[in-house]
NUMI-435344 format. One record per atom (N, C-alpha, C, O): residue in three letters; x, y, z. Coordinates in nm, 4 decimals. Layout:
# NUMI-435344
> ala|X|Y|Z
...
END
This chain:
# NUMI-435344
> unk|-0.7503|0.8780|-2.8972
> unk|-0.8189|0.8509|-2.7733
> unk|-0.8175|0.7009|-2.7453
> unk|-0.8261|0.6184|-2.8363
> unk|-0.8065|0.6686|-2.6181
> unk|-0.7997|0.5298|-2.5741
> unk|-0.8938|0.5109|-2.4562
> unk|-0.8997|0.5954|-2.3669
> unk|-0.9670|0.4008|-2.4554
> unk|-1.0428|0.3585|-2.3379
> unk|-0.9692|0.2395|-2.2795
> unk|-0.9387|0.1435|-2.3504
> unk|-0.9405|0.2459|-2.1495
> unk|-0.8690|0.1357|-2.0858
> unk|-0.9293|0.1103|-1.9484
> unk|-1.0081|0.1904|-1.8980
> unk|-0.8914|-0.0024|-1.8886
> unk|-0.9376|-0.0334|-1.7538
> unk|-0.8964|0.0782|-1.6576
> unk|-0.7922|0.1416|-1.6742
> unk|-0.9792|0.0999|-1.5586
> unk|-0.9517|0.2003|-1.4561
> unk|-0.8444|0.1472|-1.3613
> unk|-0.8499|0.0319|-1.3187
> unk|-0.7481|0.2309|-1.3292
> unk|-0.6490|0.1979|-1.2270
> unk|-0.6761|0.2842|-1.1043
> unk|-0.7465|0.3849|-1.1120
> unk|-0.6200|0.2440|-0.9928
> unk|-0.6389|0.3214|-0.8704
> unk|-0.5839|0.4638|-0.8858
> unk|-0.6378|0.5577|-0.8273
> unk|-0.4783|0.4794|-0.9634
> unk|-0.4212|0.6130|-0.9866
> unk|-0.5186|0.7051|-1.0602
> unk|-0.5125|0.8269|-1.0437
> unk|-0.6079|0.6483|-1.1409
> unk|-0.7046|0.7292|-1.2151
> unk|-0.8042|0.7988|-1.1226
> unk|-0.8574|0.9046|-1.1562
> unk|-0.8288|0.7396|-1.0071
> unk|-0.9316|0.7925|-0.9180
> unk|-0.9031|0.9349|-0.8724
> unk|-0.9964|1.0122|-0.8507
> unk|-0.7764|0.9708|-0.8576
> unk|-0.7450|1.1080|-0.8166
> unk|-0.7846|1.2067|-0.9262
> unk|-0.8275|1.3180|-0.8956
> unk|-0.7711|1.1685|-1.0520
> unk|-0.8155|1.2539|-1.1629
> unk|-0.9678|1.2674|-1.1618
> unk|-1.0212|1.3773|-1.1772
> unk|-1.0366|1.1556|-1.1436
> unk|-1.1830|1.1582|-1.1403
> unk|-1.2323|1.2434|-1.0229
> unk|-1.3295|1.3179|-1.0354
> unk|-1.1639|1.2312|-0.9095
> unk|-1.2002|1.3107|-0.7918
> unk|-1.1907|1.4600|-0.8235
> unk|-1.2820|1.5363|-0.7918
> unk|-1.0830|1.5006|-0.8844
> unk|-1.0659|1.6427|-0.9177
> unk|-1.1715|1.6889|-1.0175
> unk|-1.2236|1.7998|-1.0052
> unk|-1.2036|1.6059|-1.1157
> unk|-1.3073|1.6418|-1.2126
> unk|-1.4398|1.6682|-1.1428
> unk|-1.5096|1.7640|-1.1761
> unk|-1.4752|1.5833|-1.0454
> unk|-1.6054|1.5974|-0.9803
> unk|-1.6084|1.7087|-0.8758
> unk|-1.7110|1.7298|-0.8112
> unk|-1.4992|1.7787|-0.8589
> unk|-1.4962|1.8943|-0.7687
> unk|-1.5183|2.0259|-0.8438
> unk|-1.5386|2.1297|-0.7807
> unk|-1.5147|2.0234|-0.9756
> unk|-1.5296|2.1437|-1.0566
> unk|-1.6728|2.1979|-1.0441
> unk|-1.7678|2.1280|-1.0794
> unk|-1.6894|2.3209|-0.9945
> unk|-1.8240|2.3759|-0.9717
> unk|-1.9120|2.3807|-1.0973
> unk|-2.0317|2.3528|-1.0897
> unk|-1.8545|2.4155|-1.2113
> unk|-1.9339|2.4217|-1.3345
> unk|-1.9754|2.2821|-1.3790
> unk|-2.0881|2.2630|-1.4248
> unk|-1.8876|2.1858|-1.3666
> unk|-1.9217|2.0480|-1.4020
> unk|-2.0321|1.9955|-1.3106
> unk|-2.1232|1.9262|-1.3560
> unk|-2.0240|2.0281|-1.1843
> unk|-2.1272|1.9850|-1.0896
> unk|-2.2623|2.0461|-1.1244
> unk|-2.3653|1.9790|-1.1168
> unk|-2.2615|2.1735|-1.1626
> unk|-2.3861|2.2398|-1.2007
> unk|-2.4447|2.1735|-1.3249
> unk|-2.5648|2.1475|-1.3307
> unk|-2.3613|2.1465|-1.4226
> unk|-2.4101|2.0841|-1.5454
> unk|-2.4618|1.9426|-1.5205
> unk|-2.5650|1.9031|-1.5747
> unk|-2.3902|1.8677|-1.4392
> unk|-2.4305|1.7297|-1.4115
> unk|-2.5436|1.7215|-1.3095
> unk|-2.6107|1.6189|-1.2981
> unk|-2.5643|1.8309|-1.2350
> unk|-2.6644|1.8323|-1.1279
> unk|-2.6387|1.7163|-1.0318
> unk|-2.7291|1.6425|-0.9929
> unk|-2.5123|1.7042|-0.9960
> unk|-2.4682|1.5936|-0.9119
> unk|-2.3794|1.6505|-0.8024
> unk|-2.2928|1.7334|-0.8303
> unk|-2.3993|1.6073|-0.6781
> unk|-2.3190|1.6630|-0.5689
> unk|-2.1773|1.6048|-0.5649
> unk|-2.1556|1.4872|-0.5944
> unk|-2.0837|1.6887|-0.5284
> unk|-1.9466|1.6454|-0.5101
> unk|-1.9365|1.5646|-0.3809
> unk|-2.0119|1.5880|-0.2864
> unk|-1.8444|1.4709|-0.3772
> unk|-1.8182|1.3942|-0.2557
> unk|-1.6821|1.4358|-0.2000
> unk|-1.5926|1.4766|-0.2740
> unk|-1.6693|1.4246|-0.0695
> unk|-1.5379|1.4430|-0.0075
> unk|-1.4483|1.3276|-0.0526
> unk|-1.4977|1.2219|-0.0917
> unk|-1.3170|1.3483|-0.0470
> unk|-1.2203|1.2519|-0.1015
> unk|-1.2420|1.1086|-0.0507
> unk|-1.2500|1.0159|-0.1312
> unk|-1.2513|1.0896|0.0803
> unk|-1.2659|0.9533|0.1338
> unk|-1.3955|0.8882|0.0866
> unk|-1.3971|0.7704|0.0509
> unk|-1.5038|0.9651|0.0867
> unk|-1.6326|0.9119|0.0411
> unk|-1.6277|0.8795|-0.1078
> unk|-1.6819|0.7783|-0.1521
> unk|-1.5626|0.9660|-0.1840
> unk|-1.5481|0.9439|-0.3276
> unk|-1.4704|0.8149|-0.3548
> unk|-1.5154|0.7299|-0.4316
> unk|-1.3548|0.8010|-0.2923
> unk|-1.2729|0.6817|-0.3136
> unk|-1.3445|0.5556|-0.2679
> unk|-1.3378|0.4527|-0.3350
> unk|-1.4121|0.5626|-0.1556
> unk|-1.4872|0.4479|-0.1065
> unk|-1.5971|0.4087|-0.2050
> unk|-1.6144|0.2905|-0.2351
> unk|-1.6710|0.5067|-0.2548
> unk|-1.7775|0.4794|-0.3513
> unk|-1.7215|0.4101|-0.4755
> unk|-1.7769|0.3102|-0.5214
> unk|-1.6128|0.4625|-0.5291
> unk|-1.5546|0.4020|-0.6484
> unk|-1.5049|0.2608|-0.6219
> unk|-1.5275|0.1703|-0.7022
> unk|-1.4376|0.2424|-0.5100
> unk|-1.3764|0.1111|-0.4819
> unk|-1.4786|0.0052|-0.4425
> unk|-1.4556|-0.1136|-0.4654
> unk|-1.5903|0.0455|-0.3841
> unk|-1.6871|-0.0534|-0.3356
> unk|-1.8156|-0.0614|-0.4174
> unk|-1.8907|-0.1581|-0.4042
> unk|-1.8425|0.0394|-0.5023
> unk|-1.9678|0.0401|-0.5785
> unk|-1.9471|0.0468|-0.7294
> unk|-2.0203|-0.0171|-0.8051
> unk|-1.8484|0.1233|-0.7733
> unk|-1.8295|0.1438|-0.9172
> unk|-1.7427|0.0340|-0.9780
> unk|-1.7786|-0.0232|-1.0810
> unk|-1.6309|0.0046|-0.9164
> unk|-1.5354|-0.0909|-0.9731
> unk|-1.5689|-0.2345|-0.9342
> unk|-1.4848|-0.3072|-0.8814
> unk|-1.6918|-0.2735|-0.9610
> unk|-1.7374|-0.4096|-0.9354
> unk|-1.7315|-0.4894|-1.0654
> unk|-1.7418|-0.4319|-1.1738
> unk|-1.7150|-0.6208|-1.0554
> unk|-1.7029|-0.7021|-1.1773
> unk|-1.8229|-0.6910|-1.2717
> unk|-1.8061|-0.6999|-1.3933
> unk|-1.9419|-0.6718|-1.2184
> unk|-2.0610|-0.6645|-1.3037
> unk|-2.0780|-0.5287|-1.3723
> unk|-2.1618|-0.5139|-1.4612
> unk|-1.9995|-0.4314|-1.3314
> unk|-2.0008|-0.3000|-1.3949
> unk|-1.8903|-0.2944|-1.4995
> unk|-1.7912|-0.3667|-1.4903
> unk|-1.9079|-0.2089|-1.5977
> unk|-1.8055|-0.1877|-1.6991
> unk|-1.7650|-0.0408|-1.6900
> unk|-1.8460|0.0473|-1.7185
> unk|-1.6428|-0.0141|-1.6512
> unk|-1.5956|0.1238|-1.6359
> unk|-1.4597|0.1367|-1.7028
> unk|-1.3701|0.0549|-1.6819
> unk|-1.4463|0.2410|-1.7838
> unk|-1.3218|0.2629|-1.8563
> unk|-1.2732|0.4060|-1.8368
> unk|-1.3524|0.4999|-1.8289
> unk|-1.1429|0.4202|-1.8295
> unk|-1.0776|0.5507|-1.8239
> unk|-1.0598|0.6008|-1.9665
> unk|-1.0203|0.5256|-2.0556
> unk|-1.0892|0.7282|-1.9867
> unk|-1.0687|0.7924|-2.1165
> unk|-0.9316|0.8594|-2.1119
> unk|-0.9055|0.9440|-2.0263
> unk|-0.8443|0.8205|-2.2053
> unk|-0.7085|0.8746|-2.2108
> unk|-0.6875|0.9403|-2.3471
> unk|-0.7188|0.8829|-2.4514
> unk|-0.6334|1.0628|-2.3433
> unk|-0.5964|1.1330|-2.4670
> unk|-0.4548|1.1855|-2.4523
> unk|-0.4218|1.2499|-2.3527
> unk|-0.3728|1.1587|-2.5494
> unk|-0.2341|1.2044|-2.5472
> unk|-0.1657|1.1691|-2.4155
> unk|-0.0894|1.2490|-2.3611
> unk|-0.1932|1.0500|-2.3650
> unk|-0.1323|1.0021|-2.2418
> unk|-0.1898|1.0613|-2.1142
> unk|-0.1400|1.0331|-2.0053
> unk|-0.2936|1.1427|-2.1259
> unk|-0.3522|1.2110|-2.0104
> unk|-0.4924|1.1564|-1.9808
> unk|-0.5725|1.1368|-2.0722
> unk|-0.5212|1.1320|-1.8522
> unk|-0.6550|1.0904|-1.8104
> unk|-0.7478|1.2106|-1.8226
> unk|-0.7261|1.3135|-1.7586
> unk|-0.8514|1.1972|-1.9051
> unk|-0.9430|1.3094|-1.9265
> unk|-1.0842|1.2813|-1.8762
> unk|-1.1683|1.3712|-1.8755
> unk|-1.1116|1.1564|-1.8338
> unk|-1.2447|1.1256|-1.7830
> unk|-1.2682|0.9757|-1.7768
> unk|-1.1752|0.8951|-1.7807
> unk|-1.3957|0.9417|-1.7671
> unk|-1.4346|0.8002|-1.7629
> unk|-1.5703|0.7817|-1.8285
> unk|-1.6448|0.8775|-1.8490
> unk|-1.6005|0.6586|-1.8605
> unk|-1.7315|0.6187|-1.9104
> unk|-1.7590|0.4815|-1.8497
> unk|-1.6684|0.3990|-1.8376
> unk|-1.8840|0.4574|-1.8116
> unk|-1.9143|0.3296|-1.7486
> unk|-2.0609|0.2942|-1.7544
> unk|-2.1457|0.3770|-1.7876
> unk|-2.0895|0.1680|-1.7210
> unk|-2.2276|0.1200|-1.7167
> unk|-2.2458|0.0296|-1.5958
> unk|-2.1512|-0.0328|-1.5477
> unk|-2.3695|0.0239|-1.5481
> unk|-2.4063|-0.0561|-1.4334
> unk|-2.5563|-0.0798|-1.4386
> unk|-2.6271|-0.0147|-1.5156
> unk|-2.6051|-0.1725|-1.3572
> unk|-2.7479|-0.2012|-1.3507
> unk|-2.8040|-0.1441|-1.2216
> unk|-2.7489|-0.1629|-1.1131
> unk|-2.9160|-0.0735|-1.2369
> unk|-2.9827|-0.0113|-1.1212
> unk|-3.1328|-0.0161|-1.1461
> unk|-3.1809|0.0256|-1.2515
> unk|-3.2054|-0.0669|-1.0488
> unk|-3.3515|-0.0757|-1.0563
> unk|-3.3975|-0.1393|-1.1874
> unk|-3.4929|-0.0931|-1.2501
> unk|-3.3281|-0.2462|-1.2280
> unk|-3.3661|-0.3219|-1.3463
> unk|-3.3270|-0.2606|-1.4794
> unk|-3.3595|-0.3167|-1.5841
> unk|-3.2582|-0.1472|-1.4788
> unk|-3.2146|-0.0826|-1.6021
> unk|-3.0624|-0.0827|-1.6094
> unk|-2.9938|-0.0619|-1.5093
> unk|-3.0115|-0.1065|-1.7288
> unk|-2.8683|-0.0906|-1.7518
> unk|-2.8469|0.0567|-1.7851
> unk|-2.9034|0.1085|-1.8814
> unk|-2.7648|0.1231|-1.7047
> unk|-2.7399|0.2659|-1.7181
> unk|-2.5977|0.2921|-1.7652
> unk|-2.5074|0.2108|-1.7450
> unk|-2.5801|0.4066|-1.8279
> unk|-2.4478|0.4497|-1.8711
> unk|-2.4277|0.5927|-1.8228
> unk|-2.5217|0.6719|-1.8156
> unk|-2.3033|0.6233|-1.7901
> unk|-2.2675|0.7592|-1.7503
> unk|-2.1244|0.7855|-1.7941
> unk|-2.0462|0.6932|-1.8168
> unk|-2.0925|0.9121|-1.8053
> unk|-1.9561|0.9506|-1.8399
> unk|-1.9282|1.0848|-1.7749
> unk|-2.0201|1.1582|-1.7386
> unk|-1.8005|1.1156|-1.7606
> unk|-1.7588|1.2439|-1.7051
> unk|-1.6268|1.2791|-1.7708
> unk|-1.5328|1.1996|-1.7705
> unk|-1.6205|1.3968|-1.8261
> unk|-1.4998|1.4442|-1.8921
> unk|-1.4591|1.5749|-1.8257
> unk|-1.5431|1.6618|-1.8024
> unk|-1.3309|1.5890|-1.7954
> unk|-1.2810|1.7127|-1.7356
> unk|-1.3170|1.8331|-1.8213
> unk|-1.3103|1.8269|-1.9440
> unk|-1.3554|1.9433|-1.7560
> unk|-1.4061|2.0606|-1.8270
> unk|-1.3099|2.1141|-1.9330
> unk|-1.3537|2.1660|-2.0357
> unk|-1.1807|2.1020|-1.9090
> unk|-1.0847|2.1526|-2.0071
> unk|-1.0922|2.0785|-2.1409
> unk|-1.0310|2.1210|-2.2389
> unk|-1.1672|1.9678|-2.1451
> unk|-1.1815|1.8887|-2.2673
> unk|-1.3214|1.8974|-2.3271
> unk|-1.3505|1.8305|-2.4262
> unk|-1.4077|1.9787|-2.2680
> unk|-1.5432|1.9946|-2.3209
> unk|-1.5379|2.0597|-2.4590
> unk|-1.4477|2.1376|-2.4897
> unk|-1.6362|2.0258|-2.5407
> unk|-1.6499|2.0902|-2.6705
> unk|-1.5517|2.0432|-2.7761
> unk|-1.5411|2.1037|-2.8828
> unk|-1.4800|1.9360|-2.7470
> unk|-1.3796|1.8846|-2.8414
> unk|-1.4177|1.7478|-2.8981
> unk|-1.3384|1.6848|-2.9680
> unk|-1.5392|1.7024|-2.8677
> unk|-1.5838|1.5731|-2.9184
> unk|-1.5355|1.4547|-2.8372
> unk|-1.5574|1.3403|-2.8771
> unk|-1.4706|1.4788|-2.7246
> unk|-1.4148|1.3695|-2.6433
> unk|-1.5256|1.2791|-2.5914
> unk|-1.5174|1.1571|-2.6053
> unk|-1.6288|1.3373|-2.5321
> unk|-1.7367|1.2563|-2.4743
> unk|-1.8072|1.1745|-2.5823
> unk|-1.8372|1.0570|-2.5616
> unk|-1.8336|1.2360|-2.6967
> unk|-1.9007|1.1638|-2.8055
> unk|-1.8153|1.0470|-2.8544
> unk|-1.8659|0.9362|-2.8721
> unk|-1.6883|1.0711|-2.8758
> unk|-1.6002|0.9632|-2.9226
> unk|-1.5875|0.8530|-2.8179
> unk|-1.5923|0.7344|-2.8508
> unk|-1.5715|0.8924|-2.6925
> unk|-1.5563|0.7920|-2.5858
> unk|-1.6830|0.7085|-2.5706
> unk|-1.6762|0.5860|-2.5614
> unk|-1.7978|0.7744|-2.5680
> unk|-1.9229|0.6999|-2.5534
> unk|-1.9473|0.6106|-2.6745
> unk|-1.9899|0.4962|-2.6584
> unk|-1.9216|0.6597|-2.7937
> unk|-1.9387|0.5778|-2.9147
> unk|-1.8531|0.4521|-2.9080
> unk|-1.9005|0.3425|-2.9380
> unk|-1.7272|0.4679|-2.8686
> unk|-1.6371|0.3526|-2.8571
> unk|-1.6845|0.2583|-2.7467
> unk|-1.6828|0.1364|-2.7635
> unk|-1.7263|0.3147|-2.6351
> unk|-1.7728|0.2340|-2.5229
> unk|-1.8928|0.1481|-2.5638
> unk|-1.9019|0.0316|-2.5250
> unk|-1.9840|0.2051|-2.6414
> unk|-2.1052|0.1329|-2.6813
> unk|-2.0761|0.0103|-2.7657
> unk|-2.1566|-0.0827|-2.7702
> unk|-1.9618|0.0094|-2.8328
> unk|-1.9207|-0.1079|-2.9099
> unk|-1.8931|-0.2253|-2.8155
> unk|-1.9156|-0.3410|-2.8509
> unk|-1.8444|-0.1944|-2.6962
> unk|-1.8041|-0.2980|-2.6007
> unk|-1.9079|-0.3240|-2.4916
> unk|-1.8898|-0.4148|-2.4105
> unk|-2.0143|-0.2474|-2.4881
> unk|-2.1243|-0.2677|-2.3928
> unk|-2.2446|-0.3154|-2.4742
> unk|-2.3187|-0.2346|-2.5302
> unk|-2.2633|-0.4492|-2.4801
> unk|-2.3649|-0.5041|-2.5697
> unk|-2.5088|-0.4957|-2.5172
> unk|-2.6028|-0.5151|-2.5941
> unk|-2.5273|-0.4677|-2.3903
> unk|-2.6618|-0.4695|-2.3327
> unk|-2.7472|-0.3591|-2.3950
> unk|-2.7062|-0.2432|-2.4025
> unk|-2.8663|-0.3978|-2.4393
> unk|-2.9667|-0.3048|-2.4873
> unk|-3.1002|-0.3501|-2.4310
> unk|-3.1233|-0.4708|-2.4233
> unk|-3.1864|-0.2633|-2.3926
> unk|-3.1666|-0.1192|-2.4012
> unk|-3.0670|-0.0710|-2.2959
> unk|-3.0444|-0.1360|-2.1938
> unk|-3.0093|0.0435|-2.3241
> unk|-2.9155|0.1096|-2.2355
> unk|-2.9736|0.2475|-2.2065
> unk|-3.0169|0.3174|-2.2982
> unk|-2.9747|0.2863|-2.0803
> unk|-3.0376|0.4113|-2.0379
> unk|-2.9349|0.5101|-1.9839
> unk|-2.8265|0.4720|-1.9399
> unk|-2.9715|0.6371|-1.9883
> unk|-2.8891|0.7432|-1.9300
> unk|-2.9812|0.8498|-1.8721
> unk|-3.0768|0.8923|-1.9371
> unk|-2.9524|0.8921|-1.7512
> unk|-3.0189|1.0065|-1.6904
> unk|-2.9329|1.1283|-1.7167
> unk|-2.8108|1.1225|-1.7022
> unk|-2.9947|1.2379|-1.7548
> unk|-2.9196|1.3604|-1.7831
> unk|-3.0043|1.4806|-1.7420
> unk|-3.1252|1.4837|-1.7649
> unk|-2.9395|1.5783|-1.6817
> unk|-3.0091|1.7019|-1.6464
> unk|-3.0519|1.7710|-1.7757
> unk|-2.9715|1.7865|-1.8675
> unk|-3.1781|1.8125|-1.7829
> unk|-3.2310|1.8740|-1.9048
> unk|-3.1522|1.9986|-1.9442
> unk|-3.1397|2.0289|-2.0628
> unk|-3.0992|2.0708|-1.8459
> unk|-3.0239|2.1925|-1.8773
> unk|-2.8831|2.1637|-1.9313
> unk|-2.8148|2.2552|-1.9774
> unk|-2.8399|2.0391|-1.9258
> unk|-2.7071|2.0006|-1.9736
> unk|-2.7158|1.9691|-2.1238
> unk|-2.7070|1.8538|-2.1657
> unk|-2.7331|2.0745|-2.2019
> unk|-2.7555|2.0610|-2.3458
> unk|-2.6416|1.9850|-2.4141
> unk|-2.6660|1.9060|-2.5053
> unk|-2.5185|2.0082|-2.3710
> unk|-2.4044|1.9393|-2.4308
> unk|-2.4130|1.7888|-2.4124
> unk|-2.3867|1.7127|-2.5055
> unk|-2.4495|1.7462|-2.2930
> unk|-2.4592|1.6027|-2.2669
> unk|-2.5799|1.5408|-2.3381
> unk|-2.5724|1.4277|-2.3862
> unk|-2.6891|1.6136|-2.3447
> unk|-2.8055|1.5649|-2.4206
> unk|-2.7643|1.5444|-2.5664
> unk|-2.8023|1.4453|-2.6288
> unk|-2.6872|1.6377|-2.6198
> unk|-2.6412|1.6289|-2.7587
> unk|-2.5481|1.5088|-2.7781
> unk|-2.5590|1.4376|-2.8780
> unk|-2.4567|1.4860|-2.6834
> unk|-2.3660|1.3705|-2.6921
> unk|-2.4471|1.2413|-2.6985
> unk|-2.4226|1.1560|-2.7838
> unk|-2.5429|1.2277|-2.6085
> unk|-2.6254|1.1068|-2.6061
> unk|-2.7026|1.0907|-2.7369
> unk|-2.7097|0.9805|-2.7914
> unk|-2.7600|1.1988|-2.7874
> unk|-2.8358|1.1922|-2.9131
> unk|-2.7450|1.1521|-3.0295
> unk|-2.7849|1.0711|-3.1132
> unk|-2.6253|1.2065|-3.0360
> unk|-2.5309|1.1708|-3.1430
> unk|-2.4965|1.0219|-3.1380
> unk|-2.4656|0.9610|-3.2405
> unk|-2.5022|0.9646|-3.0191
> unk|-2.4703|0.8222|-3.0020
> unk|-2.5942|0.7336|-3.0153
> unk|-2.5870|0.6133|-2.9902
> unk|-2.7063|0.7913|-3.0541
> unk|-2.8258|0.7117|-3.0815
> unk|-2.9293|0.7061|-2.9709
> unk|-3.0322|0.6404|-2.9870
> unk|-2.9051|0.7732|-2.8588
> unk|-3.0026|0.7737|-2.7496
> unk|-3.1181|0.8666|-2.7843
> unk|-3.0990|0.9694|-2.8492
> unk|-3.2378|0.8295|-2.7405
> unk|-3.3578|0.9112|-2.7595
> unk|-3.4276|0.9277|-2.6250
> unk|-3.4246|0.8384|-2.5403
> unk|-3.4902|1.0435|-2.6074
> unk|-3.5615|1.0687|-2.4821
> unk|-3.6801|0.9743|-2.4688
> unk|-3.7520|0.9480|-2.5652
> unk|-3.6989|0.9238|-2.3464
> unk|-3.8074|0.8326|-2.3150
> unk|-3.9019|0.9031|-2.2182
> unk|-3.8577|0.9574|-2.1170
> unk|-4.0314|0.9027|-2.2485
> unk|-4.1249|0.9634|-2.1528
> unk|-4.1188|0.8904|-2.0181
> unk|-4.1123|0.7676|-2.0133
> unk|-4.1208|0.9661|-1.9110
> unk|-4.1209|0.9071|-1.7772
> unk|-4.1825|1.0077|-1.6810
> unk|-4.1849|1.1281|-1.7063
> unk|-4.2316|0.9549|-1.5711
> unk|-4.2892|1.0414|-1.4691
> unk|-4.1811|1.0763|-1.3689
> unk|-4.1207|0.9887|-1.3070
> unk|-4.1580|1.2049|-1.3541
> unk|-4.0549|1.2495|-1.2630
> unk|-4.0823|1.3931|-1.2230
> unk|-4.1200|1.4762|-1.3057
> unk|-4.0635|1.4204|-1.0987
> unk|-4.0753|1.5568|-1.0479
> unk|-3.9375|1.6212|-1.0485
> unk|-3.8366|1.5522|-1.0340
> unk|-3.9324|1.7532|-1.0651
> unk|-3.8021|1.8199|-1.0518
> unk|-3.7436|1.7927|-0.9131
> unk|-3.8171|1.7743|-0.8161
> unk|-3.6117|1.7907|-0.9055
> unk|-3.5460|1.7706|-0.7764
> unk|-3.5749|1.8898|-0.6867
> unk|-3.6320|1.9892|-0.7316
> unk|-3.5360|1.8806|-0.5612
> unk|-3.5583|1.9924|-0.4698
> unk|-3.4845|2.1181|-0.5141
> unk|-3.5198|2.2287|-0.4732
> unk|-3.3818|2.1014|-0.5978
> unk|-3.3091|2.2159|-0.6536
> unk|-3.3720|2.2659|-0.7843
> unk|-3.3206|2.3587|-0.8468
> unk|-3.4838|2.2038|-0.8251
> unk|-3.5516|2.2445|-0.9476
> unk|-3.4963|2.1824|-1.0739
> unk|-3.5327|2.2245|-1.1837
> unk|-3.4094|2.0836|-1.0617
> unk|-3.3495|2.0198|-1.1788
> unk|-3.4474|1.9186|-1.2384
> unk|-3.5029|1.8347|-1.1676
> unk|-3.4671|1.9282|-1.3685
> unk|-3.5487|1.8325|-1.4418
> unk|-3.4531|1.7332|-1.5066
> unk|-3.3587|1.7723|-1.5752
> unk|-3.4784|1.6046|-1.4844
> unk|-3.3937|1.5017|-1.5439
> unk|-3.4655|1.4349|-1.6599
> unk|-3.5848|1.4051|-1.6534
> unk|-3.3900|1.4124|-1.7656
> unk|-3.4405|1.3391|-1.8803
> unk|-3.3895|1.1958|-1.8715
> unk|-3.2774|1.1711|-1.8270
> unk|-3.4726|1.1025|-1.9142
> unk|-3.4307|0.9633|-1.9283
> unk|-3.4147|0.9392|-2.0776
> unk|-3.5075|0.9585|-2.1560
> unk|-3.2949|0.8965|-2.1145
> unk|-3.2685|0.8679|-2.2550
> unk|-3.2338|0.7206|-2.2698
> unk|-3.1810|0.6587|-2.1773
> unk|-3.2637|0.6649|-2.3866
> unk|-3.2472|0.5210|-2.4072
> unk|-3.1903|0.4926|-2.5441
> unk|-3.2226|0.5596|-2.6422
> unk|-3.1050|0.3921|-2.5491
> unk|-3.0505|0.3397|-2.6733
> unk|-3.1021|0.1979|-2.6888
> unk|-3.0818|0.1141|-2.6009
> unk|-3.1690|0.1704|-2.8008
> unk|-3.2236|0.0364|-2.8231
> unk|-3.3684|0.0300|-2.7776
> unk|-3.4149|0.1161|-2.7030
> unk|-3.4388|-0.0722|-2.8229
> unk|-3.5807|-0.0866|-2.7906
> unk|-3.5997|-0.1530|-2.6563
> unk|-3.5175|-0.2335|-2.6124
> unk|-3.7078|-0.1185|-2.5927
> unk|-3.7417|-0.1773|-2.4635
> unk|-3.8436|-0.2857|-2.4788
> unk|-3.8841|-0.3467|-2.3798
END
């Protein structure tokens, strides 16, 4: 597995990943139309102050991992194509990414029903942090997880 800088060609892979209905359900995140998706990545995600890497396995783009600052917290997120779930890809990618993202504490929001992602974060040292939050209008409960002391 390799983490490398994101190229514009990678965005089409990321776009397809975020269109998968099961992945959307697990992430509790809405899909974007192609133009909106590309615009978001080019103007919000791929900024110099953010750290975003493409996950490559056997020469194939399988997902991404990245960090950014929002509302005073450094956040991390990742997305791996469903065909690679359950193979340790997310855990390995996040573990490697954390070596190169020195900011602590580092936070992650995760849907409580996304047991696989909660497990990935826990394996990488994240722990659930108590927070006040109401379920979303769709009934999704989000957990806030943190790596490092606050």
